[in-house]
N, C-alpha and C positions, 0 to 999 in steps of 0.2 A: 584513418580516412579515405574511403574512396569515393570520388565522382563518377558516377555512371549516368546514363540515359534511361528515359523509363522503359524502353524496350529491354534493356538487361537486366531490369530489378527482378522479375520472377525467376530467372536462372540464377542469378546469383543468391538471391535469398533462400531459394529452395535447396542450393547446395549447402548454405550454413545451416538450415534446419536439418537436413539429413547427416550432417556431421555430429549434430547434437546440440548445437546452439539454440539457445531461445530467444525470442523476439522480447526485449525488455521494454522498449520505449519506441513511440514514433511521435515525431515533432515536427509540424509545418512553420516555416519561417517565412516573414516578408522582408527581404533584404533591400536596401539601397544600392541602386546601380551606379549611383555617382553622377547621373544626370538630373536635371532639376525634374521631379515629378517621377523619376524612373523608379521601378520596382521590379524585382525578381521574386519569384516564388520557389523555395526550396523544401524539400522534404528530407528529415534525417531518420533513417532505421538503426535503431541499435540492437545488436545481437552480440550476447554474452553466452560465455561458456567457463566452466572450472570444474574442479581445480587442474591445471594452473590457469590463474586469472586471464582471461581472454576475451578481448571488447573489439568488436568491429563495427565500424559506422558507415553506412552506405547513404550517400548524398545524392538526392535525385532532384535536377533543376527542370522546372515546368514552365510552359508558356504563361506569363502572367495574365493574358487576355483569355486563356482557355485552360485552367490549372486542373489537368488530368492526369490520373497515374493509374496503372493496371492494378486492379485489385490481388491482394494475396491471400484474401479468405480462403479459397480453395485449398491454401496450403498451411494456414495458421489460423485457427479461430480467434485468437487474441487480434491478430492483425486486422481481422474484420471488425471487430470492436474499435481499434485504434483508428481505422479508416472512416467509419461512421462518426466518431467524436471529431475527426479532422474536417469533415464535410459540414457539419454542423456550426463549427467554429470558424472555420477558414475558407469555406467554400471550394476546397479542393474535391473534385469528382472522383472517386474509385470506380473506375469503369468495370462493368460486367460484375458488380458487387452483388452476392445472391441474397443480401436482405438489406436493400439501399434504403428503407425508411429511417426516419429520426432516431437518434439515441440520446442527445443532450437535449436538443431544443424540443420542449414539447409543442403540441399542435396549436398553441396560442401565440406563439412566437411568429412574426411575419415572415412571409416568404422572402428569399433575397437578401435578408439581413445576417451577415456574418460577423459576430462582436469581436473576432480577434483581428479583422482585416484593418490595415492602417487607416482606411477611409470609412470605417464602420460608422464614426458618430456617435452620438448618445443614443442609449436604448430608445427605440421607437416605441409608441403605445401598442400595448397588447390587444389583439383583436378576438374575436370569436374564433373558438377553435376551427380548424379545418373540417374535423368529423371526430367521431369518437376514437379513442386509440384502438386500433386494429388488434384487441386480444383474439387468441385463438379460442374459437367457441368448441366445446365437446358436447357433443350431442348423443341422446340414448335414454333409454328407460331408467330414471331413478337420478339423473345427472342433473345436479344444481351447482350454482356458483354461490362463493362466499368472498365478499370484497372485505379486506381489512386496510385500514389507513386511505390515505397518506398521513391524516393527523393520528397519533397515537397519544395514549395516556402518558404522563410523566414529563420527563424532559427527552426522551427519544427523538431522533430528527425525522424528517417525513420520508414515507417510503410507502409505494400501495403493492398489496400483494393481492392477486386475484386467483382463487383456488377454485379449481373445477373438481368436484367430489360426487361420489357415490357412498351413501351411507355415511361412514367417517373415512372412508379411504381417499387418499388425495391421487386423482388421476393425472393432473398437471397444475403446476404452479407458475405464475408470471409476476416477477418484480419489475415494478416499473419505479425509477430512481430518477435522480436529477431535480428534485423539486427545489433545491436549495444551492443551484449553480450560481457561485459568488464570483466568477472572472478571475480567480486567483493568479491564472497566468497573466493575464493583462496587467494586473496589480504590480507584479514583478518589475514589469518594464520600466526603465528610467531611474530604478531605485539605486542608490549605493549599496556596497557589500551589507553593512550594517542594517540598513533599512531592509534589504531581503532576507536577512536573519530573522528579524522580528515577525515577517510574513510565514517565512517557513516553518516558524516555532508554531504556529497556529494553524497550520493546516487541517490538522486533526489533533485536538487537544490532549487525547490520551497518548499521543505519540511524539510529544515536543523534542525528544533527543533524537529519535530515528529521523525525524525530518529535517532538523537543525543540522545532523552530522552528515546526511546525504547532500545537504544543500551545501555545507562548508568543504566537504570534499570536492565537490564539483567546482566551486570558484576557485580553491586552492588550486586544482590543476589548471584552471583557466588563466590563472596569474603566474603560474610556475614557483609555487613555494610548498613547502610540506610542514606541518605541525612538529613541534619539537617532540622527542620520544616521551617525555613526562605526560606531555598533553594527549598524545594516543593512549596511553595508559588510562588516563583519566577517564577519555572519551569512551573508552573499552567498558569500563567500570560502570559509567552512567546509563549506558545502554543495556546493561544488565540489570541495573537497579529500576529501570524503568519496566523490563520485561517482569521483574517479580511482582510488583505491585499490580499490574495487569492480569497476570496469569493468576494470582492468588484470588483476585476479585471474581475470574470466570469460575474457578472452582467452586467458589461458594454459591455463585448465580445458578451454575448447573444443578448443585444440590438442590437449591431453593425451588428450581422448575419441577422438580419431582416430590415437593413436599417436605423436603428436610431442612426445614428455616432455621434449626438450632445451627448446623454445620454452617449455613450461609452467615449466620450471626458471628460465629468465632472466625471466619474468613475475613470479614469485613472487620473484625478486631485487629488482625495481623495486618491487614491492608492500611489501617490507621497507622499503625506502628510503622510500616514503611513509610506512608506520606510524611510522618514526622522525621522519620530519618533522612529523607528527601529534603526536607526544610533544612536541617542541620547540614546537609553536605553541601547545598547549592543555594540556600536562601529562598527556595521556592518548592511548594509541595509536589507539583509536577515537573519539576528539575527545569524549569526554564532559566536562561541566562547563564548556563555553565559551559555550553559549546559555543566556541567564538570561530569568527574567521581566522584561521593561523593557529589557533591553540585552543585552550579550555581553563578553566577556573573552579577550584574546589575551596569552600570554606571549611571543610573536615573530611576525615577518611573514615569509613565506616570500620568499626573495630571488629576482628575476625570473629572473637567470641561471641558477639552480639548477632552477627550474622548466621553462626552456627544455631544459637538457639531460635533464630526466626525459622530457620530451615527445618529443625525438629518439630516446632510447633505446627508448619504448614504439612510435615509429614504425617503428624498424627491426625490432622484433619482429613487428609486424603485417606488414609486408612481406615477411617472410621466410616468413610463414604463407601470404599470398597467393600468395606466388610458388610454392609447394611445390604440384606437381600433385597429389598425393594427397589433400592438406589441402583445396583447393579443390574437388576431385571430390566429397570427402564433404560439403562444406557446401552446395554449389549443388544447388539443388531439393529439398533434405531439408526434410520436415516444414513445407510452405508453409502459411501462415495467410492465406486471402484477405482483400482489404481489407474486403469487406461483412462477411465472418463476424466480423472484428476491430471493426468498427463496431456491428453487432448485439449483440456481447458486452460491448460498453463497455470495450474493452482501453485500456489505458494504458501511457506510458512507451516504452521501447525496443520492447516487443512490438508497440506500436502503430504507431509510426514505422518500423518495418522493413515494416509491411504498406501503408504510402503514406498513413497518418493523421498530421497534422503536429502534432497538440495536444501542449502544453509549458505547464505552467502558470506557467514563468518568464516566458513572453510574454503568456499568458492571465489570468494573476492575479498580477501582479507585485507583491512587497512591497517592492522598491527598484528604482529606474528603470534602475540600472547593473548589475542582476543578470544580465539575459539576455544570452546569447551572441548575436552579430550574425547567425547563420544556426543554425537547428535542424537537424541533419542527418536526411533522410526518404530511405528506400528502398521501393520499391513490391514487390519480388519476395516477400516474406513468408517467406523460408526461413531456415535455418540462416546462410548466408552473409550475408544482408541483416541479421540480429541482430547478428552479427560487426562489420559495416560500420559501423552505426548507433553500436555502442558504442567503435569505434576513431575514427571521427570526432567523438563527442562528447567523447572525452579531448583532442583539439585543441583544441575548443572550450572546455573547461574551463580549460585552461592560458591560454587568451587572457584570459577572465574574471579568473583569479586573478592575472596579471600587471598587469592594468589596475587592479584593486581595490586591490592590494598599494601602489600607489604614493600612496595617500591614506592609510594606515593606520599606525597606530603602537602599540606594546604597551602593555596596561593595561586598564582596567575602564571601560566606558561604559555607563551603565545610566540610566533614569529610574525613580524610586520607584514600584512599583505603586501605592500609596496615599500620594499626597502630601498633606501637611497632617493625615495621621490619618483622612482620609474613606475610606469603603469602600463605594462603590458596587455596587450588584448589577446583574447584566445577562448577557447571551449574547453571544458571539463565536465567529467561523469562521476557522481557519487553513488556507490551502491552500498547500503548498510542492511543488516538482518535486523529489521524491527521487530518489535513482538508479535505482530501480524505476519511477518514475511518480508521478502526483500523489498526494500524501498529504492528506487533508483530516481535520480536527479540529474538532468543535463543542464549547464548553463553557459551562456556565452558572454563575454565580459568585454565591453568597448574600452578604447585607449584612454578616454575619461574616467574609467572606473566605476561606470554604472552598467547596469544589467539590462543588455538588449532583449535576452531571450532566456527564460526559466521553465524547464518542464519537468515538474514532479510526479512521479506515477507510485501510488500507494497500493500495496499488495491486494487491497480490497478490489480495485478495477479487476485484478485476475480471479479473485474469487468468488465474487456474487453471482455468476452463472453457473457456479457448481452448487449452490443452494437448491434451487428447483429439481436439479438432477437427483440430488440426495434424498429429496421428500418425495420422490415418485414410490406410490405403493405405501407409503406410511400413513398414517392416521391424523386427523386435524389436531387432535391435542397433543401431539408430538412436535407440532410446528414451533412453540415457543422454545422448548428444549433444544430443537435443532439449531434452531436460528441463533440461541446463545452459544451452542458449541462452535458454530462458525465464528460469531461475534465480529461482524464485518463493520467498517466505519462509512457511513453515510457522507461526512465531511470528507473524509480522504478520496472518496468516489466522485462526490458531485463537486468538483473544484470550480 
C-alpha cells in the first residue's frame, strides 16, 4: 500500500501498466477524520500481476470539499469506466475524462445526488430524464435502428441494446446497462462478516462460490487469518463444481441458438445431474453455504468415478456439436474479438482466453497450490467457436482438479475462528478468484468492532461487457443471440 498525491497518480499508474500489471479495481472511500463531522475522501487503485502473485495498492487522498482526481482513461480503458462509476456513486470528479457522461446513474436520477456519500440520505424521487440517452447515431443510405430491451422475454435481467444496421449487417451496437442497480456496496457497510457473506453469495446468483470465496479471502486477509489446508482444498473443489454446471449449460445454449435443441436438452440433463450433486455436496443446488469466513463445509465428497462419467457425457455432447456441419459453420468466424482488442479492453476469463490471452487467476493469484489445472485452455480465433472450445476444454480440466482434490477430503466443517481469543484486528484485504466467467476481485476493510466499513466487489462482466459490441461489428443481426450467449455476461454482477 502506497499513499500518493493526485499529481503522482498518472506517473505511478502508467509505470505499473507498462510493467504488465492490470488495473483490477478502483474504490472510493469516505473516511472518518476523527473530528465531529470530519470526513476524508480516499481512492484506492489496485493493480495486480502474476505469476508470481503481485498486488500493488495506490491510495490517493482528495480534498473532501472538491474531490477530484486526474483521469487515467488515456492510459487504461477499464480505468475510465471505474472513474465514471465512481463519479456517479461518490461524486469524485475524474478531471479531463474523455467521456464524462453518466455510466451507472440513468438520466432520471437527479443531479447532485451521489448514493455512496455518507450524507446522501434516502433516495430522492426520480424526475423526468434530462434528455434522451446520447446514443451515437449512424446515418447513411439504408441505415436503420433496432432497439432491443431493456425488458426481455423470460427471466433475463434488463439491458438495452441499440443496433445500427444496413440490411442485416450490424454497423454499431450500443449496450446500455445499470437498469437494476441495487446498491450492493452500500448494503455491505455495517454488516458483520457473516452478514457480508450472505450478501456476497447473492451478487450474481450463478456465481455464489466465486463471489463468496473472493469475499472470504478479502476479509480473512483483513483480520489476519488463513483457512485450514483442508478448507482451501474444499474451496477449490467447490469453485470447479460451479464452473462445471455453468459451462455445460452454456454449451447446450449455444447449440440451441443455432437450432440444435436436442443437444441443448442433453446438456440440460447433465446440468441437472450436476445440480443434484451440488445439493449432495453442500445442501444447496447452487452451492451456497459451503464457503465460510475462515473455512468451508462439505456434506459429501464427489466420487471420482462419477465425475469421470459426467465428463465423458459432456465430451460426447461437445463432440456431437463440433461434428455437425451446421453447428460448426455457424460458430466458425462469428463475432471475432481480436487479441489486441481483448487486451485493450481488459477482458477476462473465457472471453480473453478465446482471444489468445492466457490470464487465469488460478495460476496468476493462487489461493491454494493444488487448485490450478495442469494447463489452461487457450484459443486464438476469438470467435464463437473458440469460446465454445475453451468452455469444453475447461470442463475436462475442472474434472481433473475435482478428482485430484477429492482424494484428500472428507465431509465436515474445517474453519479457523476469524477472531481467535476474542481479538478483533482492523485492516484491509483483497481476494482474487477465477470464477467461471473470469477473475473476481473483492477488496474489504474491516473495523475494530468486526463490522465491514467498505467492500468493493468487481465481477468479470464489468470488464467484458464493452467487448460484446466490438465483437459484433460487421456481423449480422441474427447472430446477436448466439454471440451474446457465447459471452454470457452477468447483468447482476455488473449492475451492483
